[in-house]
C-alpha positions as a Markdown table, in Angstrom:
| # | Residue | x | y | z |
|---|---|---|---|---|
| 1 | Unk | 90.1 | -76.1 | 105.8 |
| 2 | Unk | 92.6 | -73.6 | 107.3 |
| 3 | Unk | 91.7 | -69.7 | 108.2 |
| 4 | Unk | 94.0 | -69.1 | 104.9 |
| 5 | Unk | 92.9 | -71.8 | 103.2 |
| 6 | Unk | 89.4 | -70.6 | 103.3 |
| 7 | Unk | 91.0 | -67.2 | 102.2 |
| 8 | Unk | 92.2 | -68.6 | 99.0 |
| 9 | Unk | 89.4 | -70.3 | 98.6 |
| 10 | Unk | 86.8 | -67.8 | 99.1 |
| 11 | Unk | 89.1 | -65.2 | 96.8 |
| 12 | Unk | 89.0 | -68.1 | 94.4 |
| 13 | Unk | 84.7 | -68.1 | 94.0 |
| 14 | Unk | 84.3 | -64.3 | 94.8 |
| 15 | Unk | 87.6 | -62.0 | 94.2 |
| 16 | Unk | 89.0 | -59.3 | 95.3 |
| 17 | Unk | 89.9 | -55.6 | 95.1 |
| 18 | Unk | 93.1 | -54.4 | 96.5 |
| 19 | Unk | 92.6 | -51.1 | 96.1 |
| 20 | Unk | 89.3 | -51.7 | 98.8 |
| 21 | Unk | 91.8 | -54.1 | 101.1 |
| 22 | Unk | 88.6 | -56.8 | 100.2 |
| 23 | Unk | 86.3 | -58.8 | 99.2 |
| 24 | Unk | 84.1 | -58.5 | 96.2 |
| 25 | Unk | 81.7 | -61.0 | 94.4 |
| 26 | Unk | 82.1 | -61.1 | 91.4 |
| 27 | Unk | 78.8 | -60.0 | 88.9 |
| 28 | Unk | 80.0 | -62.2 | 86.3 |
| 29 | Unk | 79.0 | -65.1 | 88.5 |
| 30 | Unk | 75.3 | -62.8 | 89.4 |
| 31 | Unk | 74.1 | -62.8 | 86.2 |
| 32 | Unk | 74.0 | -65.5 | 83.8 |
| 33 | Unk | 73.1 | -64.6 | 80.6 |
| 34 | Unk | 71.7 | -65.8 | 77.7 |
| 35 | Unk | 71.1 | -64.4 | 74.0 |
| 36 | Unk | 68.0 | -64.9 | 71.8 |
| 37 | Unk | 67.0 | -63.2 | 68.6 |
| 38 | Unk | 63.6 | -61.7 | 67.3 |
| 39 | Unk | 62.5 | -60.7 | 63.7 |
| 40 | Unk | 59.9 | -58.0 | 63.2 |
| 41 | Unk | 58.6 | -56.9 | 60.4 |
| 42 | Unk | 56.3 | -53.8 | 59.3 |
| 43 | Unk | 54.8 | -52.2 | 56.5 |
| 44 | Unk | 52.7 | -48.8 | 56.9 |
| 45 | Unk | 50.3 | -46.0 | 54.8 |
| 46 | Unk | 49.5 | -49.3 | 52.4 |
| 47 | Unk | 46.5 | -47.2 | 51.3 |
| 48 | Unk | 44.7 | -50.2 | 49.9 |
| 49 | Unk | 47.9 | -50.6 | 47.1 |
| 50 | Unk | 47.2 | -54.2 | 47.1 |
| 51 | Unk | 48.4 | -55.5 | 43.8 |
| 52 | Unk | 51.2 | -54.0 | 41.7 |
| 53 | Unk | 48.8 | -51.7 | 39.5 |
| 54 | Unk | 48.4 | -47.8 | 39.1 |
| 55 | Unk | 44.5 | -46.7 | 39.2 |
| 56 | Unk | 45.6 | -43.3 | 37.8 |
| 57 | Unk | 47.8 | -44.3 | 35.1 |
| 58 | Unk | 46.3 | -47.0 | 34.1 |
| 59 | Unk | 49.4 | -49.0 | 34.0 |
| 60 | Unk | 51.2 | -51.9 | 36.6 |
| 61 | Unk | 53.9 | -50.8 | 38.5 |
| 62 | Unk | 56.4 | -53.9 | 40.7 |
| 63 | Unk | 57.4 | -50.9 | 42.7 |
| 64 | Unk | 54.2 | -50.7 | 44.2 |
| 65 | Unk | 51.6 | -53.5 | 46.6 |
| 66 | Unk | 51.6 | -55.7 | 49.2 |
| 67 | Unk | 51.6 | -58.4 | 46.4 |
| 68 | Unk | 54.7 | -57.6 | 46.1 |
| 69 | Unk | 56.4 | -57.7 | 49.7 |
| 70 | Unk | 54.5 | -60.9 | 50.5 |
| 71 | Unk | 57.2 | -63.0 | 48.7 |
| 72 | Unk | 59.7 | -61.2 | 50.9 |
| 73 | Unk | 57.7 | -61.6 | 54.6 |
| 74 | Unk | 57.3 | -65.4 | 54.1 |
| 75 | Unk | 61.3 | -66.2 | 53.2 |
| 76 | Unk | 61.9 | -63.6 | 55.8 |
| 77 | Unk | 60.0 | -65.5 | 58.3 |
| 78 | Unk | 61.3 | -69.2 | 57.2 |
| 79 | Unk | 65.0 | -67.8 | 57.9 |
| 80 | Unk | 64.2 | -69.6 | 61.7 |
| 81 | Unk | 64.0 | -66.5 | 63.4 |
| 82 | Unk | 60.8 | -66.4 | 65.2 |
| 83 | Unk | 59.3 | -63.1 | 63.9 |
| 84 | Unk | 56.1 | -61.0 | 63.9 |
| 85 | Unk | 54.8 | -58.8 | 61.3 |
| 86 | Unk | 52.5 | -55.6 | 61.9 |
| 87 | Unk | 51.1 | -52.7 | 60.2 |
| 88 | Unk | 51.0 | -49.4 | 60.7 |
| 89 | Unk | 47.3 | -48.6 | 59.4 |
| 90 | Unk | 46.5 | -46.9 | 56.9 |
| 91 | Unk | 44.8 | -49.4 | 55.5 |
| 92 | Unk | 41.8 | -49.3 | 53.3 |
| 93 | Unk | 42.0 | -46.2 | 51.5 |
| 94 | Unk | 43.8 | -44.2 | 49.2 |
| 95 | Unk | 43.5 | -45.1 | 45.3 |
| 96 | Unk | 40.3 | -45.5 | 43.2 |
| 97 | Unk | 39.7 | -49.6 | 44.6 |
| 98 | Unk | 39.7 | -48.7 | 47.4 |
| 99 | Unk | 36.7 | -46.0 | 46.8 |
| 100 | Unk | 34.9 | -49.3 | 45.1 |
| 101 | Unk | 35.3 | -51.5 | 47.6 |
| 102 | Unk | 33.5 | -48.7 | 50.3 |
| 103 | Unk | 31.1 | -48.2 | 47.9 |
| 104 | Unk | 29.9 | -51.6 | 46.6 |
| 105 | Unk | 31.2 | -54.6 | 49.7 |
| 106 | Unk | 28.9 | -57.1 | 49.9 |
| 107 | Unk | 27.0 | -57.3 | 53.2 |
| 108 | Unk | 29.0 | -59.8 | 55.1 |
| 109 | Unk | 31.7 | -60.6 | 52.4 |
| 110 | Unk | 35.4 | -59.5 | 54.3 |
| 111 | Unk | 37.2 | -56.3 | 52.7 |
| 112 | Unk | 39.7 | -57.9 | 50.6 |
| 113 | Unk | 42.5 | -56.2 | 52.1 |
| 114 | Unk | 41.9 | -57.6 | 55.9 |
| 115 | Unk | 40.9 | -60.7 | 53.7 |
| 116 | Unk | 45.0 | -60.0 | 52.4 |
| 117 | Unk | 45.8 | -59.8 | 56.0 |
| 118 | Unk | 44.5 | -62.6 | 57.3 |
| 119 | Unk | 46.1 | -64.7 | 54.6 |
| 120 | Unk | 49.7 | -63.3 | 55.4 |
| 121 | Unk | 49.4 | -63.7 | 59.7 |
| 122 | Unk | 49.3 | -60.8 | 61.0 |
| 123 | Unk | 49.9 | -60.2 | 64.2 |
| 124 | Unk | 48.6 | -56.7 | 65.2 |
| 125 | Unk | 48.0 | -53.9 | 63.8 |
| 126 | Unk | 46.8 | -50.0 | 64.4 |
| 127 | Unk | 44.5 | -47.3 | 62.8 |
| 128 | Unk | 45.0 | -44.8 | 61.2 |
| 129 | Unk | 43.4 | -41.0 | 60.2 |
| 130 | Unk | 42.8 | -42.5 | 56.8 |
| 131 | Unk | 40.9 | -45.5 | 58.0 |
| 132 | Unk | 38.7 | -42.9 | 58.8 |
| 133 | Unk | 37.6 | -41.9 | 56.5 |
| 134 | Unk | 35.0 | -43.7 | 55.5 |
| 135 | Unk | 33.1 | -43.6 | 58.7 |
| 136 | Unk | 33.4 | -45.3 | 62.3 |
| 137 | Unk | 30.4 | -47.9 | 61.2 |
| 138 | Unk | 32.1 | -49.0 | 58.0 |
| 139 | Unk | 35.3 | -49.6 | 60.1 |
| 140 | Unk | 34.0 | -51.7 | 62.2 |
| 141 | Unk | 32.7 | -53.7 | 60.0 |
| 142 | Unk | 35.8 | -54.0 | 58.1 |
| 143 | Unk | 37.7 | -55.4 | 61.0 |
| 144 | Unk | 35.8 | -57.2 | 62.6 |
| 145 | Unk | 36.6 | -60.5 | 60.8 |
| 146 | Unk | 40.3 | -59.5 | 61.4 |
| 147 | Unk | 42.4 | -62.7 | 62.7 |
| 148 | Unk | 44.7 | -60.3 | 64.8 |
| 149 | Unk | 44.7 | -57.5 | 67.6 |
| 150 | Unk | 43.9 | -54.0 | 66.9 |
| 151 | Unk | 45.5 | -51.9 | 68.9 |
| 152 | Unk | 45.1 | -48.0 | 70.4 |
| 153 | Unk | 46.2 | -46.3 | 73.3 |
| 154 | Unk | 45.1 | -42.7 | 72.3 |
| 155 | Unk | 42.0 | -43.3 | 70.5 |
| 156 | Unk | 38.4 | -43.8 | 71.6 |
| 157 | Unk | 35.0 | -43.4 | 70.2 |
| 158 | Unk | 31.5 | -43.7 | 71.2 |
| 159 | Unk | 30.2 | -45.5 | 68.6 |
| 160 | Unk | 28.0 | -49.2 | 70.0 |
| 161 | Unk | 31.3 | -52.1 | 70.1 |
| 162 | Unk | 35.3 | -51.4 | 69.6 |
| 163 | Unk | 37.9 | -50.7 | 67.8 |
| 164 | Unk | 40.7 | -50.9 | 69.4 |
| 165 | Unk | 42.3 | -52.4 | 72.5 |
| 166 | Unk | 44.7 | -50.4 | 74.6 |
| 167 | Unk | 47.8 | -52.9 | 73.9 |
| 168 | Unk | 48.1 | -56.6 | 73.5 |
| 169 | Unk | 51.0 | -59.2 | 75.1 |
| 170 | Unk | 52.0 | -61.4 | 72.5 |
| 171 | Unk | 53.5 | -64.4 | 74.4 |
| 172 | Unk | 56.4 | -66.3 | 71.8 |
| 173 | Unk | 58.8 | -68.5 | 72.2 |
| 174 | Unk | 62.3 | -67.3 | 70.9 |
| 175 | Unk | 65.5 | -68.8 | 69.8 |
| 176 | Unk | 68.4 | -68.8 | 72.2 |
| 177 | Unk | 72.3 | -69.1 | 71.4 |
| 178 | Unk | 72.4 | -72.4 | 73.8 |
| 179 | Unk | 70.1 | -74.3 | 71.6 |
| 180 | Unk | 66.7 | -74.1 | 73.6 |
| 181 | Unk | 64.3 | -71.8 | 73.4 |
| 182 | Unk | 62.3 | -69.4 | 75.9 |
| 183 | Unk | 59.3 | -67.2 | 76.1 |
| 184 | Unk | 59.6 | -63.7 | 75.5 |
| 185 | Unk | 56.2 | -60.8 | 75.8 |
| 186 | Unk | 55.6 | -58.7 | 73.4 |
| 187 | Unk | 53.8 | -55.8 | 74.6 |
| 188 | Unk | 52.3 | -53.9 | 71.6 |
| 189 | Unk | 50.3 | -50.9 | 71.7 |
| 190 | Unk | 49.3 | -47.9 | 69.1 |
| 191 | Unk | 48.8 | -44.5 | 68.2 |
| 192 | Unk | 47.4 | -42.3 | 65.6 |
| 193 | Unk | 47.4 | -38.2 | 64.9 |
| 194 | Unk | 45.2 | -36.2 | 67.3 |
| 195 | Unk | 43.5 | -35.0 | 64.8 |
| 196 | Unk | 41.7 | -37.4 | 63.4 |
| 197 | Unk | 38.9 | -36.0 | 65.4 |
| 198 | Unk | 39.5 | -33.0 | 63.5 |
| 199 | Unk | 39.9 | -34.2 | 59.6 |
| 200 | Unk | 36.6 | -35.5 | 58.2 |
| 201 | Unk | 34.1 | -34.5 | 61.6 |
| 202 | Unk | 31.2 | -35.0 | 59.1 |
| 203 | Unk | 31.6 | -38.4 | 58.7 |
| 204 | Unk | 32.6 | -39.1 | 62.9 |
| 205 | Unk | 30.4 | -36.7 | 64.2 |
| 206 | Unk | 32.2 | -36.2 | 66.7 |
| 207 | Unk | 32.0 | -39.8 | 68.5 |
| 208 | Unk | 35.8 | -40.0 | 68.2 |
| 209 | Unk | 38.2 | -38.8 | 70.6 |
| 210 | Unk | 41.6 | -39.2 | 70.2 |
| 211 | Unk | 44.3 | -37.7 | 72.7 |
| 212 | Unk | 47.8 | -36.8 | 72.3 |
| 213 | Unk | 50.4 | -39.7 | 71.3 |
| 214 | Unk | 53.1 | -38.6 | 73.5 |
| 215 | Unk | 51.1 | -38.3 | 77.6 |
| 216 | Unk | 49.3 | -41.6 | 76.2 |
| 217 | Unk | 52.4 | -43.7 | 75.7 |
| 218 | Unk | 53.9 | -42.6 | 79.1 |
| 219 | Unk | 50.3 | -43.7 | 80.3 |
| 220 | Unk | 50.3 | -46.9 | 78.6 |
| 221 | Unk | 53.6 | -47.9 | 79.6 |
| 222 | Unk | 53.7 | -48.4 | 83.0 |
| 223 | Unk | 50.6 | -50.6 | 82.7 |
| 224 | Unk | 52.1 | -52.6 | 79.7 |
| 225 | Unk | 54.9 | -53.1 | 82.5 |
| 226 | Unk | 52.8 | -54.0 | 84.5 |
| 227 | Unk | 51.0 | -56.8 | 82.5 |
| 228 | Unk | 54.0 | -59.1 | 82.2 |
| 229 | Unk | 55.4 | -57.4 | 78.7 |
| 230 | Unk | 59.6 | -58.1 | 78.9 |
| 231 | Unk | 59.7 | -55.4 | 75.8 |
| 232 | Unk | 57.1 | -53.0 | 74.2 |
| 233 | Unk | 56.2 | -51.6 | 70.5 |
| 234 | Unk | 55.2 | -49.0 | 69.7 |
| 235 | Unk | 53.2 | -48.4 | 66.6 |
| 236 | Unk | 53.0 | -45.2 | 66.1 |
| 237 | Unk | 50.4 | -43.6 | 63.1 |
| 238 | Unk | 53.0 | -40.0 | 63.2 |
| 239 | Unk | 56.0 | -39.1 | 61.4 |
| 240 | Unk | 59.7 | -38.1 | 62.4 |
| 241 | Unk | 58.6 | -34.6 | 63.0 |
| 242 | Unk | 60.0 | -31.4 | 65.4 |
| 243 | Unk | 62.3 | -32.3 | 68.4 |
| 244 | Unk | 60.5 | -30.9 | 71.2 |
| 245 | Unk | 56.9 | -32.5 | 72.2 |
| 246 | Unk | 54.2 | -30.0 | 71.8 |
| 247 | Unk | 50.3 | -30.6 | 72.8 |
| 248 | Unk | 48.4 | -32.9 | 69.8 |
| 249 | Unk | 51.4 | -32.4 | 67.9 |
| 250 | Unk | 50.5 | -34.9 | 64.7 |
| 251 | Unk | 54.1 | -35.5 | 63.7 |
| 252 | Unk | 55.7 | -37.2 | 67.6 |
| 253 | Unk | 57.9 | -39.7 | 67.0 |
| 254 | Unk | 61.0 | -38.5 | 68.2 |
| 255 | Unk | 59.5 | -36.9 | 71.4 |
| 256 | Unk | 57.7 | -40.5 | 72.0 |
| 257 | Unk | 61.2 | -42.3 | 71.3 |
| 258 | Unk | 62.2 | -40.3 | 74.8 |
| 259 | Unk | 59.4 | -42.0 | 76.8 |
| 260 | Unk | 61.0 | -44.6 | 79.0 |
| 261 | Unk | 60.3 | -48.1 | 78.1 |
| 262 | Unk | 59.3 | -48.0 | 74.6 |
| 263 | Unk | 62.0 | -50.1 | 73.3 |
| 264 | Unk | 60.9 | -50.2 | 69.0 |
| 265 | Unk | 58.4 | -47.5 | 67.2 |
| 266 | Unk | 57.3 | -48.1 | 63.7 |
| 267 | Unk | 56.6 | -44.9 | 62.4 |
| 268 | Unk | 54.5 | -44.1 | 59.2 |
| 269 | Unk | 51.6 | -41.6 | 58.4 |
| 270 | Unk | 54.2 | -38.8 | 56.7 |
| 271 | Unk | 55.4 | -41.9 | 53.6 |
| 272 | Unk | 58.9 | -41.5 | 54.5 |
| 273 | Unk | 61.6 | -44.1 | 54.2 |
| 274 | Unk | 63.6 | -44.8 | 58.1 |
| 275 | Unk | 66.5 | -45.6 | 58.4 |
| 276 | Unk | 67.6 | -43.3 | 55.6 |
| 277 | Unk | 71.2 | -42.8 | 54.9 |
| 278 | Unk | 70.4 | -39.4 | 52.8 |
| 279 | Unk | 68.5 | -37.4 | 55.5 |
| 280 | Unk | 71.1 | -35.7 | 57.7 |
| 281 | Unk | 71.9 | -36.4 | 60.8 |
| 282 | Unk | 70.8 | -34.4 | 64.4 |
| 283 | Unk | 71.7 | -34.5 | 67.9 |
| 284 | Unk | 68.2 | -37.0 | 68.5 |
| 285 | Unk | 68.1 | -39.4 | 64.8 |
| 286 | Unk | 70.6 | -40.9 | 63.8 |
| 287 | Unk | 69.6 | -41.9 | 60.3 |
| 288 | Unk | 72.3 | -44.6 | 59.2 |
| 289 | Unk | 71.3 | -46.6 | 62.0 |
| 290 | Unk | 67.7 | -46.6 | 62.5 |
| 291 | Unk | 67.8 | -44.5 | 66.2 |
| 292 | Unk | 65.8 | -42.2 | 67.8 |
| 293 | Unk | 67.7 | -40.9 | 70.9 |
| 294 | Unk | 68.9 | -44.2 | 70.6 |
| 295 | Unk | 65.8 | -46.1 | 70.1 |
| 296 | Unk | 65.3 | -48.3 | 67.0 |
| 297 | Unk | 62.6 | -46.8 | 64.9 |
| 298 | Unk | 62.0 | -47.7 | 61.5 |
| 299 | Unk | 59.3 | -46.9 | 58.4 |
| 300 | Unk | 58.6 | -48.8 | 55.4 |
| 301 | Unk | 57.9 | -45.3 | 52.6 |
| 302 | Unk | 53.9 | -46.2 | 51.4 |
| 303 | Unk | 51.9 | -48.0 | 49.2 |
| 304 | Unk | 53.9 | -51.3 | 49.5 |
| 305 | Unk | 56.9 | -49.5 | 49.0 |
| 306 | Unk | 59.1 | -51.3 | 51.0 |
| 307 | Unk | 58.9 | -53.7 | 54.2 |
| 308 | Unk | 60.9 | -52.8 | 57.1 |
| 309 | Unk | 62.5 | -55.4 | 58.9 |
| 310 | Unk | 63.9 | -55.2 | 63.1 |
| 311 | Unk | 66.3 | -58.2 | 64.0 |
| 312 | Unk | 66.6 | -57.0 | 67.5 |
| 313 | Unk | 69.3 | -59.7 | 69.8 |
| 314 | Unk | 68.2 | -59.7 | 72.9 |
| 315 | Unk | 69.7 | -60.4 | 76.7 |
| 316 | Unk | 67.9 | -62.7 | 79.2 |
| 317 | Unk | 69.7 | -61.5 | 82.5 |
| 318 | Unk | 68.6 | -62.5 | 86.2 |
| 319 | Unk | 64.9 | -63.6 | 84.1 |
| 320 | Unk | 64.5 | -60.3 | 82.4 |
| 321 | Unk | 65.1 | -59.4 | 79.1 |
| 322 | Unk | 66.4 | -56.3 | 77.0 |
| 323 | Unk | 67.2 | -55.6 | 74.3 |
| 324 | Unk | 71.7 | -55.9 | 73.3 |
| 325 | Unk | 71.4 | -54.6 | 70.0 |
| 326 | Unk | 69.8 | -54.2 | 66.6 |
| 327 | Unk | 70.0 | -54.0 | 62.5 |
| 328 | Unk | 67.0 | -52.0 | 60.8 |
| 329 | Unk | 66.4 | -52.0 | 56.7 |
| 330 | Unk | 64.1 | -51.6 | 54.4 |
| 331 | Unk | 63.5 | -54.4 | 51.7 |
| 332 | Unk | 61.3 | -53.8 | 48.5 |
| 333 | Unk | 59.3 | -55.7 | 46.1 |
| 334 | Unk | 60.4 | -58.1 | 44.1 |
| 335 | Unk | 60.3 | -55.5 | 40.9 |
| 336 | Unk | 57.9 | -57.2 | 38.4 |
| 337 | Unk | 54.1 | -56.6 | 37.6 |
| 338 | Unk | 53.4 | -60.3 | 37.3 |
| 339 | Unk | 52.2 | -63.0 | 40.0 |
| 340 | Unk | 55.1 | -65.5 | 40.4 |
| 341 | Unk | 53.7 | -67.4 | 44.0 |
| 342 | Unk | 50.9 | -69.2 | 44.7 |
| 343 | Unk | 50.8 | -66.7 | 47.5 |
| 344 | Unk | 50.6 | -63.6 | 44.8 |
| 345 | Unk | 48.0 | -65.9 | 42.8 |
| 346 | Unk | 46.2 | -66.2 | 46.7 |
| 347 | Unk | 46.4 | -62.7 | 46.8 |
| 348 | Unk | 45.5 | -61.6 | 44.0 |
| 349 | Unk | 41.8 | -63.4 | 44.0 |
| 350 | Unk | 41.3 | -61.8 | 46.9 |
| 351 | Unk | 40.4 | -58.2 | 44.9 |
| 352 | Unk | 40.2 | -59.4 | 41.2 |
| 353 | Unk | 37.3 | -58.7 | 41.0 |
| 354 | Unk | 36.7 | -55.5 | 42.7 |
| 355 | Unk | 39.5 | -54.9 | 40.8 |
| 356 | Unk | 38.5 | -55.8 | 37.3 |
| 357 | Unk | 35.4 | -53.0 | 38.2 |
| 358 | Unk | 37.6 | -50.2 | 39.5 |
| 359 | Unk | 39.4 | -50.7 | 35.8 |
| 360 | Unk | 35.3 | -50.4 | 33.8 |
| 361 | Unk | 35.1 | -47.5 | 36.0 |
| 362 | Unk | 38.1 | -46.2 | 35.5 |
| 363 | Unk | 38.3 | -45.8 | 31.7 |
| 364 | Unk | 34.7 | -44.5 | 31.4 |
| 365 | Unk | 35.8 | -41.5 | 29.0 |
| 366 | Unk | 33.9 | -38.8 | 31.2 |
| 367 | Unk | 34.6 | -35.1 | 29.7 |
| 368 | Unk | 37.0 | -34.6 | 26.5 |
| 369 | Unk | 39.8 | -32.0 | 26.8 |
| 370 | Unk | 42.3 | -30.0 | 24.2 |
| 371 | Unk | 44.0 | -28.9 | 27.7 |
| 372 | Unk | 47.7 | -30.9 | 29.1 |
| 373 | Unk | 46.8 | -31.6 | 32.3 |
| 374 | Unk | 49.3 | -31.9 | 34.7 |
| 375 | Unk | 50.8 | -31.5 | 38.0 |
| 376 | Unk | 54.7 | -30.6 | 37.1 |
| 377 | Unk | 54.8 | -27.6 | 38.9 |
| 378 | Unk | 52.1 | -27.8 | 41.5 |
| 379 | Unk | 54.4 | -27.6 | 44.2 |
| 380 | Unk | 55.5 | -23.8 | 43.6 |
| 381 | Unk | 52.0 | -22.5 | 40.8 |
| 382 | Unk | 48.7 | -22.9 | 41.1 |
| 383 | Unk | 47.9 | -25.7 | 38.1 |
| 384 | Unk | 44.5 | -27.2 | 36.3 |
| 385 | Unk | 44.7 | -30.8 | 38.5 |
| 386 | Unk | 44.3 | -28.6 | 41.7 |
| 387 | Unk | 42.3 | -26.1 | 40.3 |
| 388 | Unk | 39.7 | -28.7 | 38.6 |
| 389 | Unk | 39.4 | -30.1 | 42.0 |
| 390 | Unk | 38.3 | -27.0 | 44.0 |
| 391 | Unk | 35.8 | -26.7 | 41.2 |
| 392 | Unk | 34.2 | -30.0 | 42.6 |
| 393 | Unk | 34.5 | -29.6 | 45.9 |
| 394 | Unk | 32.7 | -26.2 | 45.4 |
| 395 | Unk | 29.7 | -28.0 | 43.2 |
| 396 | Unk | 30.2 | -30.5 | 45.8 |
| 397 | Unk | 29.4 | -28.2 | 48.6 |
| 398 | Unk | 27.1 | -25.7 | 47.5 |
| 399 | Unk | 24.8 | -29.4 | 46.7 |
| 400 | Unk | 25.2 | -30.7 | 50.0 |
| 401 | Unk | 24.7 | -27.2 | 51.7 |
| 402 | Unk | 21.5 | -26.4 | 50.5 |
| 403 | Unk | 21.5 | -22.9 | 52.5 |
| 404 | Unk | 24.2 | -21.5 | 50.4 |
| 405 | Unk | 22.7 | -19.4 | 48.2 |
| 406 | Unk | 24.7 | -18.4 | 44.6 |
| 407 | Unk | 26.0 | -15.7 | 46.2 |
| 408 | Unk | 27.6 | -16.3 | 49.5 |
| 409 | Unk | 31.3 | -16.5 | 49.6 |
| 410 | Unk | 32.9 | -20.3 | 49.3 |
| 411 | Unk | 36.5 | -20.8 | 50.5 |
| 412 | Unk | 37.9 | -24.2 | 48.8 |
| 413 | Unk | 41.6 | -25.5 | 50.0 |
| 414 | Unk | 43.1 | -28.1 | 48.2 |
| 415 | Unk | 46.7 | -29.4 | 48.3 |
| 416 | Unk | 49.0 | -30.7 | 45.7 |
| 417 | Unk | 48.3 | -34.7 | 45.1 |
| 418 | Unk | 51.2 | -36.8 | 43.2 |
| 419 | Unk | 53.8 | -34.2 | 42.7 |
| 420 | Unk | 56.7 | -36.1 | 42.9 |
| 421 | Unk | 59.3 | -36.0 | 45.1 |
| 422 | Unk | 60.5 | -39.0 | 47.4 |
| 423 | Unk | 57.7 | -40.6 | 45.2 |
| 424 | Unk | 59.8 | -40.5 | 42.0 |
| 425 | Unk | 59.0 | -39.2 | 38.6 |
| 426 | Unk | 56.9 | -41.2 | 38.0 |
| 427 | Unk | 54.5 | -40.1 | 40.4 |
| 428 | Unk | 53.0 | -36.4 | 38.5 |
| 429 | Unk | 49.1 | -36.3 | 37.2 |
| 430 | Unk | 49.1 | -36.1 | 33.1 |
| 431 | Unk | 46.6 | -35.8 | 31.0 |
| 432 | Unk | 46.2 | -35.6 | 27.4 |
């Protein structure tokens, strides 16, 4: 080949930069990319709301419950995308059914909520603060039959055995645009609020240590990358709070989103919804796109009111995967309190006996009152529910702390509960 022909042949292969007067290698020839899809589903703060039932109002409520989300979860899994299902903590505590199960669960029987997670084939879960309310031994017994990893990078316990592992690498094949399926390694870790070590101290006996969320993330993410994670998902039982990181902050999603290497955050704890177009945008938060510092974030309310759905567009270039786009939304229960699918029948049967026993207990009269007991104005003035609760706590404290005399000052603090707000008009106490 002559020099001239060789010159033009090289230009055809590599390209020519007229500004520099030299040949350069074309990047498109070097980087052959292929695109793929991955779907992630998430629940958070279920608080033992397995069924579509409001135990405080003693009525069915189709807007509640994992049982209402289950058909939608199954349908999304059946659409052909590789799909992972996660839970973000506060699973086993939160209503009278939870208390009944904690008191009466026969030895060796699986906890109904854990059995439900197994039946729905969850892929990983993390721990919330209320999962510790019945004590570490009870939590360990609950988690033992769980079929998926329990991950937490910042919770450690001195009890015999372990509650969780620091992270997991989930190997999956995903469908790609060229018709092939390619391997993807999804790294999953979790975080809980550091205050777990402070709350319920009498239950934990000082045996639980919880480190700062952001500091723990900065330490664990490089380890996950070194272990081969292509993308990293953080199950953070933590809300969207202050923008600046402070030590042991409870709601740390905004600074957590800045930790290099985290590709998606599943948030929770505050029972909020995200994405949320009604939320004000800030320099860090895009509530319509569902991003914090550009990182996709999903938070699926509480009590089974929503299912977080994240569709990730992935690109593999030079053997490495990265996220090229995302779509985030919240799906809601089917909207009926009646069971309509065999899947729902199965979930109901897991807890049917405990549900009936709870109703019997809740319907048993304990007192009569001529006064209306309500929480309509609980956030602006003292109300009867809080006063009754404070009296009950005081009486319990005197019966437990035997060294207290009748004249010992005892301060009782209560917080408003079921006072409307984001939970809706049905979320009030009204006894008459």
